[in-house]
C-alpha positions as CSV (number, residue, x, y, z in Angstrom):
1,M,0.0,0.0,0.0
2,R,2.9,2.3,0.6
3,K,3.8,2.2,-3.1
4,F,0.2,3.0,-4.0
5,Y,0.2,6.1,-1.7
6,T,3.5,7.2,-3.3
7,L,1.9,7.0,-6.7
8,L,-1.2,8.8,-5.5
9,S,0.8,11.6,-3.9
10,R,2.7,11.9,-7.2
11,E,-0.5,12.3,-9.2
12,V,-1.9,14.9,-6.8
13,R,1.3,16.9,-6.9
14,S,1.3,16.8,-10.7
15,Y,-1.9,18.8,-10.7
16,F,-0.4,21.6,-8.7
17,Y,2.6,21.8,-11.0
18,S,0.4,21.9,-14.1
19,P,-0.8,25.3,-15.5
20,I,-3.9,23.6,-17.0
21,A,-5.1,22.8,-13.4
22,Y,-5.0,26.4,-12.5
23,V,-6.8,27.4,-15.7
24,V,-9.5,24.8,-14.8
25,L,-9.7,26.1,-11.2
26,V,-10.1,29.7,-12.3
27,F,-12.6,28.9,-15.0
28,F,-14.7,26.7,-12.8
29,L,-14.8,29.2,-9.9
30,F,-15.5,32.1,-12.2
31,V,-18.5,30.3,-13.9
32,A,-19.8,29.1,-10.5
33,G,-19.5,32.6,-9.0
34,V,-21.2,34.3,-12.0
35,D,-24.0,31.7,-11.9
36,F,-24.6,32.1,-8.2
37,Y,-24.7,35.9,-8.6
38,F,-27.3,35.8,-11.4
39,Q,-29.4,33.3,-9.6
40,L,-29.6,35.6,-6.6
41,S,-30.3,38.5,-8.8
42,F,-33.2,36.7,-10.4
43,M,-34.6,35.5,-7.1
44,N,-34.2,38.9,-5.3
45,G,-37.6,40.3,-4.4
46,K,-39.6,37.6,-6.2
47,P,-41.7,34.8,-4.7
48,V,-40.1,31.5,-5.8
49,G,-40.8,28.0,-4.9
50,Y,-37.2,26.8,-4.6
51,S,-34.2,27.6,-2.5
52,V,-30.9,29.4,-3.4
53,Q,-29.1,26.1,-3.2
54,E,-31.6,24.4,-5.6
55,A,-31.4,27.3,-8.1
56,F,-27.6,27.1,-8.1
57,F,-27.3,23.4,-8.7
58,N,-30.1,23.2,-11.3
59,S,-28.9,25.9,-13.7
60,V,-28.4,24.7,-17.3
61,F,-25.8,27.4,-17.9
62,F,-23.7,26.0,-15.0
63,W,-24.0,22.4,-16.1
64,F,-22.7,23.2,-19.6
65,A,-19.5,24.5,-17.9
66,F,-19.6,21.5,-15.5
67,V,-19.2,18.9,-18.3
68,L,-16.2,20.8,-19.7
69,I,-14.0,20.3,-16.7
70,F,-13.7,16.5,-16.8
71,P,-11.9,16.3,-20.2
72,L,-9.5,19.0,-19.1
73,I,-8.8,17.2,-15.8
74,T,-8.3,13.7,-17.3
75,M,-7.0,14.1,-20.9
76,R,-3.4,14.1,-19.8
77,L,-3.6,11.2,-17.3
78,F,-2.4,8.4,-19.7
79,A,-2.2,10.1,-23.1
80,E,0.6,12.4,-22.0
81,E,2.5,9.5,-20.4
82,F,2.3,7.5,-23.6
83,K,3.2,10.4,-25.8
84,L,6.3,11.4,-23.8
85,G,7.4,7.9,-23.1
86,T,7.3,8.3,-19.4
87,I,4.8,5.5,-19.1
88,E,7.6,2.9,-19.6
89,P,9.4,3.6,-16.3
90,L,6.0,3.5,-14.6
91,M,5.2,0.1,-16.2
92,T,8.5,-1.4,-15.1
93,A,8.3,-0.1,-11.6
94,P,7.4,-2.6,-8.8
95,V,3.8,-1.7,-8.8
96,R,0.7,-3.4,-10.1
97,D,-1.2,-2.1,-13.1
98,W,-4.4,-1.6,-11.0
99,Q,-2.4,0.5,-8.6
100,V,-1.4,2.8,-11.4
101,I,-5.0,3.1,-12.6
102,L,-6.4,3.8,-9.1
103,A,-3.6,6.2,-8.3
104,K,-4.4,8.3,-11.4
105,F,-8.2,8.1,-10.8
106,F,-8.1,9.1,-7.1
107,G,-5.5,11.8,-7.9
108,S,-7.9,13.4,-10.3
109,L,-10.7,12.9,-7.8
110,V,-8.8,14.7,-5.1
111,F,-8.3,17.7,-7.5
112,Y,-12.0,17.6,-8.5
113,L,-13.1,17.8,-4.9
114,I,-10.7,20.7,-4.3
115,L,-12.6,22.5,-7.1
116,W,-15.9,22.2,-5.2
117,L,-14.7,23.2,-1.7
118,P,-14.9,27.0,-2.3
119,T,-18.6,26.6,-3.4
120,L,-19.4,25.9,0.3
121,L,-18.4,29.5,1.0
122,Y,-21.1,30.8,-1.3
123,F,-23.9,29.5,0.9
124,W,-22.1,30.4,4.2
125,V,-21.6,34.0,3.0
126,F,-25.2,34.2,1.8
127,Q,-26.5,33.0,5.2
128,S,-24.2,35.3,7.1
129,I,-25.3,38.4,5.2
130,T,-29.0,37.7,4.8
131,H,-29.6,35.6,8.0
132,Q,-31.8,33.4,5.8
133,P,-31.2,29.7,5.0
134,A,-29.8,28.9,1.6
135,A,-31.3,25.5,1.5
136,N,-34.5,23.9,2.9
137,S,-32.7,21.4,5.0
138,T,-29.3,20.0,5.9
139,G,-30.2,16.9,3.8
140,A,-30.4,19.1,0.7
141,Y,-26.7,20.0,1.1
142,F,-25.8,16.4,1.7
143,G,-27.8,15.1,-1.2
144,T,-26.5,17.7,-3.6
145,Y,-22.8,17.2,-2.8
146,L,-23.3,13.4,-2.8
147,M,-24.6,13.7,-6.3
148,I,-21.6,15.9,-7.2
149,L,-19.3,13.2,-5.9
150,L,-21.1,10.4,-7.7
151,L,-21.1,12.2,-11.0
152,G,-17.5,13.2,-10.6
153,M,-16.4,9.6,-9.9
154,F,-18.2,8.3,-13.0
155,Y,-17.2,11.1,-15.4
156,L,-13.5,11.0,-14.2
157,S,-13.5,7.2,-14.9
158,I,-14.8,7.9,-18.4
159,G,-12.0,10.4,-18.8
160,C,-9.5,7.9,-17.6
161,L,-10.7,5.3,-20.2
162,A,-10.6,7.9,-23.0
163,S,-7.0,8.9,-22.0
164,A,-5.9,5.3,-21.9
165,L,-7.2,4.7,-25.4
166,T,-5.0,7.2,-27.2
167,K,-1.7,9.2,-26.8
168,N,-3.3,12.4,-28.2
169,Q,-4.7,14.5,-25.4
170,I,-7.1,16.4,-27.7
171,V,-8.6,13.2,-29.0
172,A,-9.0,11.9,-25.4
173,A,-10.7,15.2,-24.4
174,V,-13.1,15.0,-27.3
175,I,-14.0,11.4,-26.6
176,S,-14.7,12.0,-23.0
177,F,-16.6,15.3,-23.6
178,C,-18.9,13.6,-26.2
179,V,-19.7,10.6,-23.9
180,I,-20.2,12.8,-20.8
181,T,-22.4,15.3,-22.6
182,L,-24.5,12.5,-24.1
183,H,-25.1,10.9,-20.7
184,F,-25.6,14.2,-18.8
185,F,-28.2,15.6,-21.2
186,S,-29.9,12.2,-22.0
187,G,-32.8,13.1,-19.8
188,L,-33.7,16.0,-22.2
189,I,-34.4,13.6,-25.0
190,S,-37.8,12.8,-23.5
191,F,-38.8,16.5,-23.7
192,I,-37.5,16.9,-27.2
193,L,-39.1,13.7,-28.7
194,Q,-42.8,13.9,-27.7
195,E,-43.6,10.4,-29.2
196,V,-41.3,8.6,-26.7
197,S,-43.2,5.9,-24.9
198,S,-43.7,6.1,-21.1
199,S,-41.4,3.1,-20.4
200,T,-38.6,4.7,-22.5
201,R,-39.3,8.0,-20.7
202,Q,-38.9,6.3,-17.3
203,L,-35.7,4.6,-18.4
204,L,-34.2,7.9,-19.6
205,G,-35.3,9.5,-16.4
206,Y,-33.5,6.8,-14.4
207,F,-30.2,7.6,-16.2
208,S,-30.8,11.4,-16.3
209,A,-28.2,13.2,-14.2
210,I,-30.3,16.4,-14.3
211,E,-33.4,14.7,-12.8
212,Q,-31.4,12.9,-10.2
213,M,-29.7,16.2,-9.2
214,G,-33.1,17.9,-8.9
215,T,-34.3,15.1,-6.6
216,L,-31.2,15.0,-4.4
217,S,-30.9,18.8,-4.2
218,R,-34.4,18.9,-2.5
219,G,-33.0,16.6,0.2
220,E,-34.8,13.4,-1.1
221,I,-32.0,10.9,-0.7
222,D,-32.3,8.0,-3.2
223,T,-30.0,5.0,-3.1
224,R,-30.5,4.2,-6.8
225,P,-28.0,6.8,-8.1
226,V,-25.5,5.6,-5.6
227,V,-25.7,2.0,-6.8
228,L,-25.8,3.2,-10.5
229,Y,-22.8,5.5,-10.5
230,V,-20.6,3.4,-8.2
231,S,-21.3,0.4,-10.4
232,M,-20.7,2.3,-13.7
233,T,-17.5,3.8,-12.2
234,I,-16.2,0.3,-11.5
235,V,-17.0,-0.8,-15.0
236,M,-15.2,2.2,-16.5
237,L,-12.1,1.6,-14.4
238,T,-12.1,-2.1,-15.3
239,L,-12.2,-1.1,-19.0
240,T,-9.4,1.3,-18.4
241,Y,-7.4,-1.4,-16.8
242,Q,-7.9,-3.6,-19.9
243,A,-7.0,-0.8,-22.2
244,F,-3.9,0.0,-20.2
245,Q,-2.7,-3.6,-20.3
246,S,-3.5,-3.9,-24.0
247,R,-1.3,-0.8,-24.8
248,K,1.3,-2.0,-22.4
249,W,1.9,-5.2,-24.3
250,R,2.1,-3.2,-27.6
251,L,5.0,-1.1,-26.4
């Protein structure tokens, strides 16, 4: 396990040495801050049936920016290593392939969680100034950030797989962006295609991240998204392991 933690610390440090990581951080916090400001401006002085926290986490503008951060975080994980040839020392090191996969995955997950930590300040500042709750209950915060964690795990695992399939970072970013966008906005298909049957509509709703976020942001904790995204993350990481081993034998 010591070797795994060494690999993990190496991956986490690599983000803080990368200029792309700071670009992603600034971009994400800027979009989140602007979205929070406009949501408050829209709600100011108007009777609305939802909380500030629900408005913030259910903005389509914000989620378009949200899906962009995953390709930027993960495109370099394996693709850069293969392109520069630095993957060979890593492959010949006394570590298992699954440790390499998990170290890169959890390294990206740590950076992803760091992106979200400042957003907690938004609600704290709002409540400190207005003396009004930003959410209807504590469970709403828990459900929302649980969904953020689950989506992050799944989308980062997709990015890991895309990066392991090619040594071109741009190609890896495009692949992961297309797959993530298709999944995230799949729930909108039922609204676009009116002739969709009720069973198909229910199936799309089950996989719809937007609908699941809307449910959890109201504090309605549902175990189905937990099982779904944890299972799909494991599947994606297993495929990444197979892709990594396949490319390993071709070197």
